[in-house]
C-alpha positions as CSV (number, residue, x, y, z in Angstrom):
1,M,-0.1,0.0,0.2
2,A,0.9,3.6,-0.2
3,I,3.7,5.0,2.2
4,Y,4.1,8.3,3.6
5,H,7.5,10.0,3.0
6,L,8.4,13.8,2.9
7,S,11.7,15.0,3.7
8,V,12.9,18.9,3.9
9,K,16.5,19.3,3.2
10,P,18.5,22.7,2.7
11,V,21.0,23.2,0.0
12,S,23.7,25.2,1.7
13,R,26.7,26.9,0.0
14,G,28.5,26.3,3.4
15,V,28.6,22.5,2.8
16,G,29.8,22.8,-1.0
17,R,26.4,22.5,-2.6
18,S,24.9,25.0,-5.2
19,S,21.5,25.4,-6.4
20,T,22.7,25.2,-9.9
21,A,24.3,21.7,-9.5
22,A,21.0,20.5,-7.4
23,S,18.6,21.5,-10.4
24,A,20.8,20.0,-13.1
25,Y,21.2,16.7,-11.5
26,R,17.5,16.3,-10.6
27,A,16.1,17.5,-13.8
28,A,19.0,15.7,-15.7
29,V,20.1,18.8,-17.9
30,R,23.0,21.0,-18.4
31,V,23.4,24.2,-16.3
32,A,26.6,26.6,-16.3
33,D,27.0,28.3,-12.8
34,E,28.0,31.9,-13.9
35,R,29.4,32.6,-10.4
36,T,31.8,29.8,-10.3
37,G,32.4,29.2,-14.0
38,E,31.6,25.5,-13.4
39,T,29.2,23.6,-15.8
40,F,26.9,20.6,-14.4
41,D,26.1,18.3,-17.4
42,Y,23.8,15.7,-16.3
43,T,21.8,15.0,-19.8
44,R,23.1,11.2,-19.7
45,K,21.3,10.6,-16.3
46,R,18.4,8.4,-16.6
47,G,15.1,7.9,-14.7
48,V,13.7,11.4,-15.0
49,E,10.2,11.1,-16.0
50,H,9.2,14.8,-16.2
51,A,10.9,18.3,-15.0
52,E,9.4,21.6,-15.3
53,I,9.3,25.1,-13.4
54,V,6.3,26.0,-11.5
55,L,6.0,29.8,-10.6
56,P,3.3,31.8,-8.2
57,S,0.1,32.4,-9.8
58,A,0.4,36.1,-9.0
59,T,3.5,36.4,-10.8
60,A,3.4,33.7,-13.4
61,A,2.1,35.7,-16.0
62,D,5.0,38.5,-15.8
63,A,8.0,36.4,-14.7
64,D,8.8,34.3,-17.6
65,W,12.4,34.7,-17.2
66,A,12.5,32.3,-14.2
67,R,11.3,29.5,-16.3
68,D,14.4,29.3,-17.9
69,R,16.2,26.7,-15.2
70,Q,19.9,28.2,-15.7
71,Q,18.7,32.0,-15.6
72,L,16.6,30.8,-12.3
73,W,19.2,29.4,-10.4
74,N,22.0,31.8,-11.4
75,A,19.8,34.3,-10.3
76,A,19.5,32.4,-6.6
77,E,23.1,32.3,-6.6
78,R,23.7,35.9,-7.2
79,A,21.2,36.9,-4.6
80,E,23.2,35.2,-1.9
81,Q,26.4,36.9,-0.7
82,R,27.3,35.0,2.4
83,K,29.7,31.9,1.8
84,D,27.4,29.8,4.1
85,A,24.4,30.9,2.5
86,R,21.2,28.7,1.9
87,V,20.4,29.0,-1.6
88,A,17.5,26.5,-2.0
89,R,15.1,24.3,-0.4
90,E,14.2,20.8,-1.5
91,Y,11.3,18.8,-0.7
92,E,11.4,14.9,-1.5
93,V,8.1,13.1,-1.6
94,A,7.0,9.3,-2.3
95,L,4.4,9.0,-4.7
96,P,1.6,6.4,-4.3
97,Y,2.4,3.5,-6.8
98,E,-1.4,2.9,-6.9
99,L,-1.7,5.8,-9.3
100,N,-0.4,5.9,-12.9
101,A,2.1,8.2,-14.1
102,A,-0.2,10.9,-15.3
103,Q,-1.9,10.6,-12.1
104,R,1.1,10.8,-10.1
105,L,2.2,13.9,-12.1
106,E,-1.0,15.7,-11.4
107,L,-0.5,14.9,-7.9
108,V,2.9,16.4,-7.7
109,R,2.1,19.1,-9.8
110,A,-0.6,20.4,-7.5
111,F,1.5,20.2,-4.6
112,A,4.3,22.5,-6.4
113,H,1.6,25.0,-7.3
114,E,0.5,25.1,-3.4
115,L,4.2,25.5,-2.3
116,A,4.6,28.3,-5.0
117,D,1.4,30.1,-3.9
118,R,2.2,29.7,-0.2
119,H,5.8,31.1,-0.2
120,G,5.9,32.9,-3.6
121,C,8.7,31.1,-4.6
122,A,9.7,29.1,-7.7
123,V,9.4,25.4,-7.7
124,D,11.7,23.3,-9.9
125,L,10.0,19.8,-9.8
126,A,11.4,16.5,-11.1
127,V,9.8,13.2,-11.3
128,H,11.7,10.3,-10.9
129,A,11.2,6.5,-11.7
130,P,12.1,3.9,-9.3
131,H,15.9,3.1,-9.6
132,R,16.4,0.0,-11.9
133,A,18.2,-1.6,-9.0
134,G,15.7,-0.9,-6.3
135,D,12.2,-1.3,-5.3
136,T,9.8,-1.0,-8.3
137,R,7.3,0.8,-6.4
138,N,9.5,3.7,-5.4
139,H,8.1,6.4,-7.6
140,H,9.1,9.8,-6.0
141,A,9.5,13.5,-6.8
142,H,12.1,16.3,-6.1
143,L,10.6,19.8,-5.6
144,L,13.5,22.3,-5.4
145,T,12.5,25.9,-4.1
146,T,14.2,29.2,-4.3
147,T,14.6,30.9,-0.9
148,R,13.4,34.1,-2.1
149,A,10.2,35.5,-3.8
150,V,9.8,35.7,-7.6
151,A,9.0,39.0,-9.0
152,T,9.0,40.5,-12.6
153,A,12.6,41.8,-12.4
154,G,13.9,38.9,-10.4
155,L,14.2,37.6,-6.9
156,T,13.5,39.7,-4.0
157,T,13.0,39.2,-0.2
158,K,13.3,35.9,1.7
159,T,10.5,33.7,1.8
160,D,8.5,33.5,5.2
161,I,10.0,30.0,5.6
162,E,13.5,31.1,5.5
163,L,13.2,33.6,8.3
164,K,14.2,33.4,11.7
165,D,11.9,32.7,14.3
166,A,12.0,36.3,15.7
167,D,11.5,37.7,12.4
168,R,8.3,35.5,11.8
169,A,6.9,36.3,15.1
170,K,7.1,39.9,14.1
171,K,5.0,39.1,10.9
172,G,2.6,37.2,13.3
173,L,3.8,33.7,12.4
174,G,4.7,30.9,14.4
175,P,8.1,28.9,14.7
176,A,9.6,27.7,11.1
177,R,9.0,24.3,12.6
178,T,5.0,24.7,12.8
179,E,5.4,25.7,8.9
180,V,7.2,22.4,8.0
181,T,4.5,20.4,10.1
182,A,1.7,22.1,8.2
183,I,3.2,21.2,4.8
184,R,3.7,17.6,5.8
185,S,0.2,17.5,6.9
186,R,-1.0,19.1,3.9
187,W,0.9,16.6,1.6
188,A,-0.8,13.5,3.4
189,D,-4.2,15.5,2.8
190,L,-3.5,15.9,-0.8
191,V,-2.2,12.3,-1.4
192,N,-5.5,11.1,0.2
193,E,-7.8,13.3,-2.0
194,H,-6.1,11.9,-4.9
195,L,-6.3,8.5,-4.1
196,A,-10.0,8.6,-3.1
197,E,-10.7,10.6,-6.4
198,H,-9.1,7.7,-8.3
199,G,-11.0,5.2,-6.4
200,H,-8.2,3.6,-4.0
201,A,-9.0,2.9,-0.3
202,A,-5.3,3.1,0.6
203,R,-4.4,6.1,2.8
204,I,-1.5,7.8,4.3
205,D,-0.7,9.5,7.7
206,H,2.0,11.9,8.4
207,R,1.9,11.3,12.1
208,S,4.3,9.1,14.0
209,L,3.1,5.3,14.4
210,D,2.8,6.2,18.3
211,A,0.5,9.1,17.5
212,Q,-1.5,7.0,15.3
213,G,-1.8,4.3,18.0
214,I,0.0,1.8,15.9
215,D,2.2,-0.9,18.1
216,R,5.0,-1.8,15.9
217,E,8.4,-0.8,15.1
218,P,8.9,1.8,12.3
219,T,10.6,0.7,8.8
220,S,14.1,2.2,7.8
221,H,14.7,3.4,4.4
222,K,17.1,0.7,2.7
223,G,17.9,2.6,-0.5
224,P,18.6,0.9,-3.8
225,A,22.1,-0.5,-2.8
226,V,20.6,-2.5,0.0
227,T,17.7,-3.8,-2.0
228,A,20.1,-4.9,-4.7
229,I,22.2,-6.7,-2.2
230,E,19.1,-8.5,-0.3
231,R,18.1,-9.7,-4.1
232,R,21.5,-11.5,-4.3
233,G,20.6,-13.7,-1.2
234,E,22.3,-11.6,1.6
235,Q,19.1,-10.3,3.2
236,A,19.7,-11.8,6.6
237,R,23.1,-10.4,6.8
238,V,21.8,-6.9,5.6
239,S,18.8,-6.9,7.8
240,E,21.1,-7.8,10.8
241,R,23.3,-4.9,10.1
242,I,20.4,-2.5,9.9
243,R,19.3,-3.5,13.1
244,E,22.7,-3.5,14.8
245,D,23.0,-0.1,13.4
246,I,19.4,1.1,14.6
247,T,20.3,-0.2,17.9
248,E,23.7,1.7,18.3
249,R,22.2,4.7,17.3
250,L,19.5,4.5,19.9
251,R,22.1,3.6,22.5
252,V,24.3,6.6,21.4
253,A,21.3,8.9,21.4
254,A,20.5,7.9,24.9
255,E,24.0,8.2,26.2
256,L,23.9,11.8,24.6
257,G,20.8,12.4,26.5
258,R,22.2,11.5,29.5
259,L,25.3,13.6,29.1
260,E,23.2,16.4,28.2
261,R,21.4,16.3,31.4
262,E,24.2,15.9,33.4
263,S,25.9,18.9,31.8
264,S,22.9,20.9,32.4
265,V,22.8,20.2,36.0
266,I,26.8,21.0,36.4
267,A,26.0,24.4,34.4
268,R,23.3,25.2,37.1
269,S,25.8,24.4,40.0
270,I,28.5,26.6,38.3
271,V,26.1,29.4,38.1
272,D,25.0,29.0,41.6
273,T,28.7,28.8,42.7
274,T,29.7,31.9,40.8
275,A,26.4,33.7,42.2
276,D,27.6,32.9,45.7
277,L,31.1,33.9,45.1
278,Q,30.0,37.2,43.4
279,A,27.9,37.9,46.6
280,A,30.8,37.2,48.9
281,T,33.2,39.4,46.7
282,S,30.7,42.1,46.7
283,A,30.2,42.1,50.7
284,R,34.1,42.2,51.1
285,D,34.4,45.2,48.8
286,A,31.6,47.0,50.6
287,E,33.1,46.3,54.0
288,R,36.7,47.6,52.8
289,A,34.8,50.6,51.4
290,T,33.3,51.3,54.9
291,S,36.4,50.8,56.7
292,A,38.4,53.2,54.3
293,D,35.7,55.6,54.8
294,A,35.9,55.7,58.7
295,S,39.9,55.8,58.4
296,A,39.4,58.7,56.2
297,R,37.0,60.5,58.9
298,E,39.5,59.7,61.8
299,P,42.0,62.7,62.2
300,K,45.7,61.5,61.8
301,P,48.2,62.5,64.5
302,S,50.4,65.4,63.6
303,M,54.2,65.2,64.0
304,P,54.4,68.0,67.0
305,N,51.5,66.2,69.0
306,M,53.3,62.7,68.6
307,R,56.5,64.4,70.0
308,R,54.5,66.0,72.7
309,D,53.1,62.4,73.7
310,A,56.3,61.2,73.9
311,Q,57.9,63.8,76.0
312,T,55.1,63.5,78.5
313,Q,55.7,59.7,78.7
314,W,59.4,59.9,79.1
315,L,59.0,62.7,82.0
316,A,56.3,60.1,83.7
317,L,58.9,57.5,83.5
318,I,61.7,59.6,85.1
319,A,59.3,60.8,88.0
320,E,58.4,57.1,88.7
321,Q,62.2,55.9,88.7
322,G,62.8,59.1,91.4
323,R,59.8,57.9,93.7
324,A,61.2,54.3,93.6
325,E,64.9,55.6,94.5
326,R,63.4,57.8,97.3
327,Q,61.5,54.7,99.1
328,I,64.6,52.8,98.8
329,A,66.7,55.3,100.5
330,Q,63.9,55.8,103.2
331,H,63.7,52.2,104.3
332,P,66.8,50.6,103.9
333,A,66.9,46.8,104.2
334,P,67.7,45.8,107.9
335,A,71.5,44.5,108.3
336,L,71.9,41.1,109.4
337,D,72.9,41.2,113.1
338,L,73.5,38.3,115.4
339,T,72.6,40.2,118.2
340,G,69.3,41.5,116.8
341,D,67.2,38.7,118.5
342,V,68.9,39.4,121.9
343,A,68.2,43.2,121.4
344,A,64.5,42.6,120.3
345,A,63.9,40.4,123.4
346,A,65.4,43.1,125.7
347,A,63.1,45.7,124.1
348,T,60.0,43.5,124.5
349,S,61.0,43.0,128.2
350,R,61.5,46.6,128.6
351,S,58.0,47.5,127.0
352,V,56.4,44.8,129.2
353,E,58.1,46.1,132.4
354,S,57.8,50.1,131.5
355,P,54.5,51.3,130.1
356,S,56.1,54.8,129.7
357,S,58.7,53.5,127.5
358,S,56.2,52.0,125.3
359,R,54.4,55.6,125.0
360,E,57.7,57.1,124.2
361,Q,58.3,54.7,121.4
362,A,54.8,55.1,119.9
363,H,55.6,58.9,119.9
364,A,58.8,58.6,118.6
365,A,57.0,56.2,115.6
366,W,54.4,59.1,115.0
367,L,57.0,61.8,114.6
368,S,58.7,59.4,112.0
369,H,55.9,59.1,109.9
370,R,55.1,62.6,110.0
371,A,58.7,63.4,109.0
372,E,58.3,60.9,105.9
373,Q,55.1,62.6,105.0
374,S,56.6,66.2,104.8
375,N,60.1,64.9,103.7
376,E,61.6,66.4,106.7
377,P,63.8,64.9,109.6
378,S,62.2,63.8,112.7
379,T,62.7,65.5,116.2
380,A,65.0,62.7,117.1
381,E,67.0,63.2,114.1
382,K,67.3,66.8,114.7
383,S,68.5,66.2,118.1
384,T,70.8,63.5,117.3
385,P,74.0,64.7,115.5
386,R,74.8,63.2,112.2
387,I,77.9,61.6,111.2
388,I,79.1,61.5,107.5
389,L,81.8,59.1,106.7
390,P,83.9,59.5,103.6
391,D,83.5,56.8,100.9
392,H,86.8,54.8,101.7
393,D,87.0,52.8,104.7
394,H,88.1,54.1,107.9
395,T,88.5,52.7,111.6
396,L,87.4,54.9,114.3
397,K,89.4,54.8,117.2
């Protein structure tokens, strides 16, 4: 039964492709590239059942220049200046084998007109027969579209589907992926309409098997080379290799997803740590600024003030040392005298025996204390002559 296939591929100068070469190959014609000086000749290529250029209905009557394939795609190359520019967009579709050749052409031509009117671009369509070494039901078509709108004098601005999402939003359009989804859906509806019109019960669906509620593994596109190998009796080995390849791709995709999630977590932690570091640095700088302001407000000591403070401290130290020397001179340490104990005992006995002597001793002590307070000699000292000895030792006789 009919299957669904529609792929959208950019033709980018950044990967070494050109619209002139793409159009020459798909239409099996000869196209000279005026920009590079190259000539692409695919006139010997077989399998092209039909090729034509479809223009938007609004400009079809006044833009006959665009029906010339070489002139059209050279204009597309001249319009782009960037070395990585997208110079064309290709839609590849599978045609239902239930329809005959004329019906398939009618179907793909209707789709080309819808693309041209939807985006205002030129569509270079080519219907290809199944590859002679492939599946005989693999009828398909290539639709190469310009990335700029077609006008009477040439190509103008970029079509809506080629704009960035931000520019599309300014025009009230959704993201570019929604445009592609709408085109895929429209192709399925168009195919089903033509199948029903020609009495076929087969239908196609652009949705995934999961979205359709079908519980089976999706098939993979083998291509003509794999199909030819399987016809030579190597089907089991080729199929096994395909399954292994699919399994490995799923494993790699799962691993990449895990690494991406881990990278996201690490990136968030780095951001959090950076925020904490920035906060700490800001707090430190604020504290330093506050300390600097406080230091700036405090008066700095001048040299005369520092000199005066040092002199005051020095005089206070000298006075303290003088007081200590006077106290030592006034209270000398008692000399070691073996008769001291005997004299003390006699004095004690006298104080006990004679109360009058105790009173005299107390009076003498009081006078001595008053003398110390006034730094004057006591009465006893005044009445007693003082004998001053020279520094050298003499013996009194």
